[in-house]
N, C-alpha and C positions, 0 to 999 in steps of 0.2 A: 772433600771426601763425601762421598752421597752416602748417608745410610744403607746398611744392607738390604733393607725392607723396601727402597723407594721402588724398584721394578713393580712389586707387589699393589703399591699405592696405583700406581697408574693404570694397570689392570683392573683395578677394583671397579671402575664405571662400567666396563665393558661387561665384565661378570654380570652386574645388576642389571644392564640393560637387556643382555641375553635373555636373562630368567623371566624379564617383562613381555618378550615377543611372544604372542600367541601363536599355537601351532595352527595350521590351515585346516585341520580335520577338529579343533577344539569347538564345541557349542558356544554360543553366546552367554556370558556370564549371569547377564540379566535382561529381563525383557525392556524395551523401551517405556518410559511413564507414558500413561494415557495423555490424550490430546483434549484439551476442552473444547466444548463446540465454538467458543470465541475464538480459540486459536485457530482451529480448523477452518473457520469461515475467513477468518485473515490471510490464512494461507492461501486461501483459494483466489484472492484478490491481491495479494502481495506481488511486489517489483512488476506491477504492469501498469502504464500508463492509460489512463481513459479521456479521449476527446469527446467534448461533449459535440452530439450531432442532432438531439432533439430537445427542445426546451419548453416546458408546460403545453405539451402536445403540437407544436409548430417544429418546423425542419429550422434549424438555425442558419440564418442568413447574417453573414457577417458584413459590417458596413466595410466601405474602402479602406484600406491599411488595419482593419480590426484583425485581432490574434485569437485563434480559437480558445476557449476554457478548457482545462483539463483537470483532471485527479491524479495523482499518484499514491498509492498504497506501497509504503515500504516494508520490508520484511521485518522491521522491529516495531510493527504498529503504530506507525506516525502515518499522516496523511499530508502531504504537499500538494499544492495546486497552483492554478491562476485562474482568476476569475473575469479576465477580459481586458482590465486595466491593471489591477492589483495582484501581488502572490498573497497565498497565504497558506498555513500549516496547522495542524491541531492534532490531537489524539481520538480517532472515532471509536465508538464503542460498539462492538458488534457482536451479536449472540444469536447464531443460528442465522434466521432470515431477517432479524431486526437490526436496524442500524440507526445510529444517532451521532452527531458531528460534535455536539457540545459549541465550546465557545472557540473560535478560531482565531489566532494572530494573523493580522494582515497588516500590509503596508496600506499606505493611506493616501494615494495619488489621486488627482482627477483626469479625467478624461474627456473626450468628446462626448456629446450627450445621448448618441445612439448607443455606443460602446458602454456607457455607464449604466443605460437602461438596461442592458442583456445582463451585466454584472449584478445589477439589484436583484432581477429575477432569479438569477443563478445561486445566487447567494441565499435568497428567501427559500429557493427549491431545495437547497441543503438543510435549511433548517426546519424543513416541512417532512422530510424524509424520515420515514419509520420504518419502512422495508426495502430491502433490494433483493437481487435476482440476478442471474445472468440467462439471457434467454436469446438464443440463436447467436451465441456468440458476443452478444452486446450485454453491457453492465445496465440495469433498469433501477432508478429510484423511487419509490412510491410511498404516499402518505398512509397507504393502508393496504392489507391484502384486496386484492380484486379491484382496485380502484386504478386509474389511468394513471400512467407514468410521470411524475414531474421532470425529470431528466433521462435522457437515454445516452450512452456513452458507447463508443466504438474503442477496442484496443488500438493502441499506437504507438510505434516505437518511439522510445524516449528522445532519441535524436532528431526525430521528425518535429517535435515540438518547438524547438526555438528556432 
């Protein structure tokens, strides 16, 4: 035999969930938390893949069978990329227009000398980058404000990378 209050127990969760549902005309209970400059900057780069098109002032020319280096900034403030032969990841520090890539974890494969030369110049450009900007829809990494870009990237769909 079921206790007489059993139907009331079944309806209790419905009662509490109905009380928690906001009315359509109710104002929000609290304003959103302020967003730091670092978070706002990262959001503008987040979930975008950036394919390298210029490296240290020159158009990137890939050797036969070469694969284009790229960066991907995730929404959780992580960086993933491919440098020509090896994959890498890290946690960039972005504050307004400043950027630093810090130590990167990378695979350690060897490749053709021409591709390894591109990879070396690319990683060096990331190490030297101190400023970033979006100009004409492209991501530019610079060593300092007003200096020529070390690397220029164009946005690309993630599916197009592999």
